[in-house]
One Martini backbone bead per residue (centre of mass of N, CA, C, O) as a GRO file, in nm:
protein
  166
    1MET     BB    1  -0.368  -0.694   1.859
    2LEU     BB    2  -0.686  -0.598   1.793
    3GLY     BB    3  -0.895  -0.849   1.764
    4LEU     BB    4  -0.934  -0.908   1.465
    5PRO     BB    5  -1.024  -1.049   1.194
    6PRO     BB    6  -0.867  -1.229   0.922
    7THR     BB    7  -0.958  -0.979   0.705
    8HIS     BB    8  -1.012  -0.746   0.457
    9ARG     BB    9  -1.277  -0.691   0.581
   10ILE     BB   10  -1.332  -0.378   0.743
   11ASP     BB   11  -1.437  -0.200   1.011
   12ARG     BB   12  -1.343   0.119   1.054
   13GLN     BB   13  -1.485   0.193   1.320
   14LEU     BB   14  -1.384  -0.048   1.479
   15LEU     BB   15  -1.087   0.003   1.445
   16GLU     BB   16  -1.081   0.279   1.582
   17ARG     BB   17  -1.199   0.197   1.855
   18VAL     BB   18  -0.995  -0.023   1.932
   19TYR     BB   19  -0.745   0.149   1.911
   20LEU     BB   20  -0.818   0.367   2.121
   21GLU     BB   21  -0.855   0.178   2.359
   22ARG     BB   22  -0.570   0.043   2.351
   23SER     BB   23  -0.402   0.298   2.351
   24ALA     BB   24  -0.488   0.402   2.630
   25SER     BB   25  -0.374   0.143   2.790
   26VAL     BB   26  -0.054   0.177   2.656
   27HIS     BB   27   0.029   0.444   2.713
   28PRO     BB   28   0.320   0.588   2.830
   29ASP     BB   29   0.189   0.805   3.025
   30ARG     BB   30   0.085   0.577   3.231
   31PHE     BB   31   0.424   0.514   3.301
   32THR     BB   32   0.596   0.749   3.441
   33GLY     BB   33   0.624   0.603   3.747
   34ALA     BB   34   0.770   0.374   3.642
   35ALA     BB   35   0.979   0.165   3.559
   36ALA     BB   36   1.195   0.145   3.303
   37ALA     BB   37   1.100  -0.131   3.194
   38GLU     BB   38   0.797  -0.057   3.180
   39GLN     BB   39   0.828   0.182   2.991
   40ARG     BB   40   0.951   0.023   2.756
   41GLN     BB   41   0.713  -0.170   2.718
   42ALA     BB   42   0.508   0.049   2.652
   43MET     BB   43   0.648   0.151   2.400
   44GLU     BB   44   0.639  -0.121   2.248
   45ARG     BB   45   0.333  -0.157   2.252
   46ALA     BB   46   0.260   0.107   2.111
   47SER     BB   47   0.420   0.056   1.855
   48ALA     BB   48   0.278  -0.209   1.772
   49LEU     BB   49  -0.005  -0.089   1.760
   50ASN     BB   50   0.053   0.126   1.544
   51GLN     BB   51   0.140  -0.074   1.326
   52ALA     BB   52  -0.121  -0.235   1.314
   53TYR     BB   53  -0.300   0.003   1.236
   54ARG     BB   54  -0.157   0.082   0.972
   55THR     BB   55  -0.200  -0.189   0.833
   56LEU     BB   56  -0.521  -0.202   0.854
   57ARG     BB   57  -0.581   0.079   0.715
   58ASP     BB   58  -0.425  -0.041   0.472
   59PRO     BB   59  -0.516  -0.232   0.209
   60VAL     BB   60  -0.237  -0.336   0.114
   61LEU     BB   61  -0.109  -0.410   0.385
   62ARG     BB   62  -0.336  -0.602   0.463
   63ALA     BB   63  -0.295  -0.805   0.233
   64GLU     BB   64   0.003  -0.866   0.294
   65TYR     BB   65  -0.053  -0.972   0.581
   66LEU     BB   66  -0.236  -1.209   0.501
   67VAL     BB   67  -0.018  -1.352   0.340
   68LYS     BB   68   0.172  -1.385   0.580
   69LEU     BB   69  -0.025  -1.559   0.746
   70GLY     BB   70  -0.010  -1.777   0.496
   71GLY     BB   71   0.333  -1.795   0.456
   72ILE     BB   72   0.400  -1.516   0.288
   73ASP     BB   73   0.688  -1.313   0.235
   74LEU     BB   74   0.723  -1.032   0.035
   75ASP     BB   75   1.017  -0.944   0.183
   76SER     BB   76   1.119  -1.221   0.078
   77SER     BB   77   1.363  -1.464  -0.084
   78ASP     BB   78   1.261  -1.715   0.000
   79PRO     BB   79   1.185  -2.009  -0.173
   80HIS     BB   80   0.933  -2.094   0.030
   81GLU     BB   81   0.835  -1.801   0.200
   82GLY     BB   82   0.853  -1.608  -0.022
   83ALA     BB   83   0.837  -1.438  -0.286
   84PRO     BB   84   0.717  -1.483  -0.579
   85ASN     BB   85   0.788  -1.541  -0.889
   86PRO     BB   86   0.667  -1.381  -1.176
   87GLY     BB   87   0.808  -1.455  -1.430
   88GLN     BB   88   0.926  -1.428  -1.744
   89ALA     BB   89   0.696  -1.285  -1.895
   90PHE     BB   90   0.666  -1.052  -1.696
   91LEU     BB   91   0.961  -0.947  -1.706
   92LEU     BB   92   0.959  -0.888  -2.010
   93ASP     BB   93   0.729  -0.684  -1.993
   94MET     BB   94   0.880  -0.483  -1.810
   95ILE     BB   95   1.103  -0.423  -2.009
   96ALA     BB   96   0.916  -0.314  -2.229
   97ARG     BB   97   0.800  -0.082  -2.054
   98ARG     BB   98   1.069   0.068  -2.022
   99GLU     BB   99   1.091   0.126  -2.321
  100GLN     BB  100   0.824   0.283  -2.335
  101LEU     BB  101   0.915   0.504  -2.144
  102ASP     BB  102   1.133   0.617  -2.324
  103GLU     BB  103   0.938   0.689  -2.553
  104ALA     BB  104   0.749   0.872  -2.385
  105ARG     BB  105   0.958   1.083  -2.317
  106GLN     BB  106   0.993   1.174  -2.614
  107ALA     BB  107   0.679   1.238  -2.670
  108GLY     BB  108   0.564   1.322  -2.383
  109THR     BB  109   0.314   1.396  -2.164
  110ALA     BB  110   0.079   1.238  -2.294
  111ALA     BB  111   0.225   0.965  -2.303
  112LEU     BB  112   0.279   0.943  -2.000
  113GLU     BB  113  -0.017   0.958  -1.907
  114HIS     BB  114  -0.115   0.714  -2.062
  115MET     BB  115   0.073   0.510  -1.931
  116ARG     BB  116  -0.012   0.561  -1.643
  117ASP     BB  117  -0.308   0.477  -1.671
  118GLN     BB  118  -0.252   0.185  -1.754
  119VAL     BB  119  -0.081   0.098  -1.506
  120GLU     BB  120  -0.286   0.173  -1.289
  121GLN     BB  121  -0.507  -0.023  -1.383
  122GLU     BB  122  -0.336  -0.279  -1.353
  123ALA     BB  123  -0.275  -0.252  -1.052
  124HIS     BB  124  -0.571  -0.261  -0.967
  125ARG     BB  125  -0.633  -0.542  -1.085
  126ALA     BB  126  -0.426  -0.695  -0.917
  127PHE     BB  127  -0.554  -0.624  -0.647
  128GLU     BB  128  -0.832  -0.746  -0.700
  129ARG     BB  129  -0.723  -1.036  -0.745
  130ALA     BB  130  -0.605  -1.062  -0.462
  131LEU     BB  131  -0.874  -1.036  -0.310
  132GLU     BB  132  -1.009  -1.278  -0.439
  133ALA     BB  133  -0.801  -1.482  -0.335
  134LEU     BB  134  -0.845  -1.429  -0.035
  135GLU     BB  135  -1.146  -1.507  -0.032
  136ALA     BB  136  -1.048  -1.809  -0.147
  137CYS     BB  137  -0.782  -1.895   0.006
  138GLU     BB  138  -0.538  -1.796  -0.215
  139THR     BB  139  -0.234  -1.711  -0.134
  140GLN     BB  140  -0.052  -1.754  -0.382
  141ARG     BB  141  -0.218  -1.584  -0.579
  142ALA     BB  142  -0.209  -1.326  -0.414
  143ALA     BB  143   0.098  -1.296  -0.415
  144HIS     BB  144   0.134  -1.265  -0.720
  145GLN     BB  145  -0.039  -1.005  -0.743
  146LEU     BB  146   0.128  -0.832  -0.540
  147VAL     BB  147   0.388  -0.844  -0.697
  148ALA     BB  148   0.284  -0.714  -0.953
  149ARG     BB  149   0.199  -0.452  -0.816
  150ARG     BB  150   0.482  -0.366  -0.730
  151TYR     BB  151   0.600  -0.336  -1.010
  152LEU     BB  152   0.389  -0.128  -1.106
  153GLN     BB  153   0.450   0.085  -0.890
  154ARG     BB  154   0.741   0.136  -0.977
  155LEU     BB  155   0.665   0.234  -1.257
  156LEU     BB  156   0.495   0.473  -1.161
  157GLU     BB  157   0.730   0.616  -1.020
  158GLU     BB  158   0.895   0.656  -1.278
  159ILE     BB  159   0.688   0.825  -1.424
  160ASP     BB  160   0.667   1.049  -1.211
  161ASP     BB  161   0.966   1.127  -1.222
  162THR     BB  162   0.957   1.211  -1.519
  163GLN     BB  163   0.739   1.434  -1.488
  164VAL     BB  164   0.907   1.612  -1.295
  165GLU     BB  165   1.156   1.655  -1.488
  166SER     BB  166   0.989   1.803  -1.728
   0.00000   0.00000   0.00000
């Protein structure tokens, strides 16, 4: 939609410039005197352009989009083209981490912050491994790492929710 190459490394200034140029050409205000159907199409084009821009501007969404271009939809549970299963060992580890979260809640703020730091570092490492896989054109491996990152992000959100409740 923005005419940029499908790669994770993006020139942010180029992204901004291309977005602004294309946005100006499809902005609904340019079609105020047009027929209703043309106005609706302009709104749809502007909306799609805005979504494309938001996706490319965010490094995680951009990586997930590249995986989707590679044939794996992380938001789908389709056994062939959907998100890969993280594996039993990973899921058991996540269960153990939730038990650790319960223990950290009992131990107090310092324990929660320590756990948060550890999980945040691991989520960052999973994202870095996903980017390495994308650079190597290994979509399946990138998808596995992005799924792991999603699980870790959810755990971070639970930790943050616990800290707010405290």
